[in-house]
NUNUZA-139483 format. One record per residue: chain; x, y, z of N, C-alpha, C, O, CB in turn. Coordinates in steps of 0.2 Angstrom, whole numbers, plus 5000, padded with zeros to 4 digits. Glycine has a CB too. Layout:
N
NODE c n.c1 n.c2 n.c3 ca.c1 ca.c2 ca.c3 c.c1 c.c2 c.c3 o.c1 o.c2 o.c3 cb.c1 cb.c2 cb.c3
NODE A    X    Y    Z     X     Y     Z    X    Y    Z    X    Y    Z     X     Y     Z
...
//
This chain:
58
NODE c n.c1 n.c2 n.c3 ca.c1 ca.c2 ca.c3 c.c1 c.c2 c.c3 o.c1 o.c2 o.c3 cb.c1 cb.c2 cb.c3
NODE A 5034 4950 5105  5030  4947  5099 5035 4945 5094 5039 4949 5092  5024  4952  5097
NODE A 5034 4939 5091  5038  4936  5086 5036 4939 5079 5030 4941 5078  5037  4929  5086
NODE A 5041 4941 5075  5039  4944  5068 5036 4938 5064 5038 4933 5063  5046  4946  5065
NODE A 5030 4940 5061  5026  4935  5057 5028 4935 5050 5026 4931 5046  5018  4937  5058
NODE A 5032 4941 5048  5034  4941  5041 5029 4945 5037 5030 4946 5031  5035  4934  5038
NODE A 5023 4946 5040  5018  4950  5036 5019 4958 5037 5022 4960 5042  5011  4948  5038
NODE A 5017 4962 5032  5018  4969  5032 5012 4972 5036 5013 4976 5040  5018  4972  5025
NODE A 5006 4970 5035  5000  4972  5038 4997 4967 5043 4995 4962 5040  4995  4975  5033
NODE A 4997 4968 5049  4995  4963  5054 4990 4967 5059 4990 4973 5060  5000  4960  5057
NODE A 4986 4962 5062  4982  4964  5068 4987 4965 5074 4992 4963 5073  4976  4959  5069
NODE A 4984 4968 5079  4989  4968  5085 4991 4962 5087 4997 4962 5091  4985  4972  5091
NODE A 4988 4956 5086  4990  4950  5088 4995 4947 5083 4997 4941 5084  4984  4945  5089
NODE A 4997 4950 5078  5002  4948  5073 4999 4944 5067 5002 4942 5063  5007  4943  5076
NODE A 4992 4942 5068  4989  4939  5062 4988 4943 5056 4987 4949 5057  4982  4936  5064
NODE A 4988 4941 5050  4988  4945  5044 4981 4948 5044 4976 4945 5046  4989  4941  5038
NODE A 4981 4954 5041  4974  4958  5040 4971 4955 5034 4975 4954 5029  4976  4966  5039
NODE A 4965 4954 5034  4961  4952  5028 4961 4957 5023 4961 4963 5024  4954  4950  5030
NODE A 4962 4955 5016  4962  4959  5011 4957 4964 5010 4958 4970 5009  4962  4955  5004
NODE A 4950 4962 5012  4945  4967  5012 4945 4972 5017 4943 4978 5016  4938  4963  5013
NODE A 4948 4970 5023  4949  4975  5028 4954 4980 5026 4953 4986 5027  4951  4972  5035
NODE A 4960 4978 5023  4965  4983  5021 4962 4987 5015 4963 4993 5016  4971  4979  5018
NODE A 4958 4985 5011  4955  4989  5005 4951 4994 5008 4951 5000 5006  4951  4984  5000
NODE A 4946 4992 5013  4942  4997  5016 4945 5002 5020 4944 5008 5019  4937  4993  5021
NODE A 4951 5001 5023  4954  5006  5027 4958 5010 5022 4958 5017 5023  4959  5003  5032
NODE A 4961 5007 5017  4964  5011  5012 4960 5016 5008 4961 5022 5007  4968  5007  5006
NODE A 4954 5014 5006  4949  5018  5003 4947 5024 5007 4945 5029 5005  4943  5014  5001
NODE A 4946 5022 5014  4944  5028  5019 4950 5033 5019 4948 5039 5019  4943  5025  5026
NODE A 4956 5031 5019  4961  5036  5019 4961 5040 5013 4963 5046 5013  4968  5032  5020
NODE A 4960 5037 5007  4960  5041  5001 4955 5046 5001 4956 5052 4999  4959  5036  4995
NODE A 4949 5044 5003  4943  5048  5003 4944 5054 5008 4943 5060 5006  4937  5045  5006
NODE A 4947 5053 5014  4949  5058  5019 4954 5063 5016 4954 5069 5018  4951  5055  5025
NODE A 4959 5060 5012  4964  5065  5009 4962 5068 5003 4965 5072 5000  4970  5060  5008
NODE A 4956 5067 5001  4953  5070  4995 4956 5067 4988 4957 5071 4983  4954  5077  4995
NODE A 4959 5061 4988  4962  5058  4983 4957 5054 4979 4953 5051 4982  4968  5054  4985
NODE A 4959 5053 4972  4954  5048  4968 4956 5041 4971 4961 5039 4973  4956  5049  4961
NODE A 4950 5037 4970  4951  5030  4972 4955 5026 4967 4954 5026 4961  4944  5027  4972
NODE A 4960 5022 4970  4964  5018  4966 4964 5011 4970 4962 5011 4976  4971  5021  4965
NODE A 4966 5006 4966  4967  5000  4970 4974 5000 4974 4978 5003 4972  4967  4994  4965
NODE A 4974 4997 4980  4980  4996  4984 4986 4994 4980 4991 4996 4980  4979  4992  4990
NODE A 4984 4989 4975  4990  4986  4971 4993 4991 4966 4998 4990 4964  4987  4980  4968
NODE A 4989 4996 4964  4991  5001  4960 4997 5004 4963 5001 5007 4959  4986  5006  4958
NODE A 4998 5005 4969  5004  5008  4972 5010 5005 4970 5015 5008 4969  5003  5008  4980
NODE A 5010 4998 4969  5016  4995  4967 5018 4997 4960 5024 4998 4959  5015  4987  4967
NODE A 5013 4998 4956  5015  5000  4949 5017 5007 4949 5022 5009 4945  5009  4999  4944
NODE A 5014 5011 4953  5016  5018  4953 5023 5019 4956 5027 5023 4953  5011  5022  4958
NODE A 5025 5015 4961  5032  5016  4964 5037 5013 4959 5042 5016 4958  5032  5012  4970
NODE A 5035 5008 4955  5040  5005  4950 5041 5010 4945 5047 5011 4942  5037  4999  4947
NODE A 5036 5013 4942  5036  5019  4937 5041 5025 4940 5045 5027 4936  5029  5021  4935
NODE A 5039 5027 4946  5043  5032  4949 5050 5031 4949 5054 5035 4948  5040  5034  4955
NODE A 5052 5025 4952  5059  5023  4953 5062 5022 4946 5068 5025 4945  5059  5016  4956
NODE A 5059 5020 4941  5062  5019  4934 5063 5026 4931 5069 5027 4928  5058  5015  4930
NODE A 5058 5030 4932  5059  5037  4929 5065 5041 4933 5069 5044 4929  5053  5041  4930
NODE A 5066 5040 4939  5071  5043  4943 5078 5041 4940 5083 5045 4939  5071  5042  4950
NODE A 5079 5034 4939  5085  5031  4937 5086 5034 4930 5092 5035 4928  5085  5024  4937
NODE A 5081 5034 4926  5082  5036  4919 5084 5043 4918 5089 5045 4914  5075  5035  4915
NODE A 5081 5047 4922  5083  5054  4922 5090 5056 4925 5093 5061 4924  5078  5058  4926
NODE A 5092 5051 4929  5099  5052  4932 5105 5051 4928 5110 5053 4929  5100  5048  4939
NODE A 5103 5047 4922  5108  5045  4918 5111 5051 4913 5115 5050 4909  5106  5040  4913
//
């Protein structure tokens, strides 16, 4: 199968619809007992975590 360049795809390589990704993400959060956040919030959480680690390493 050729690389589509997408991170999240269906088995055929087509991109997953945003609503489908959100639904699956929310299901995983609920099953893990975690509070609900937007998928996009992960990007901000990682950026903050990375920045904090760099700052503390100095």
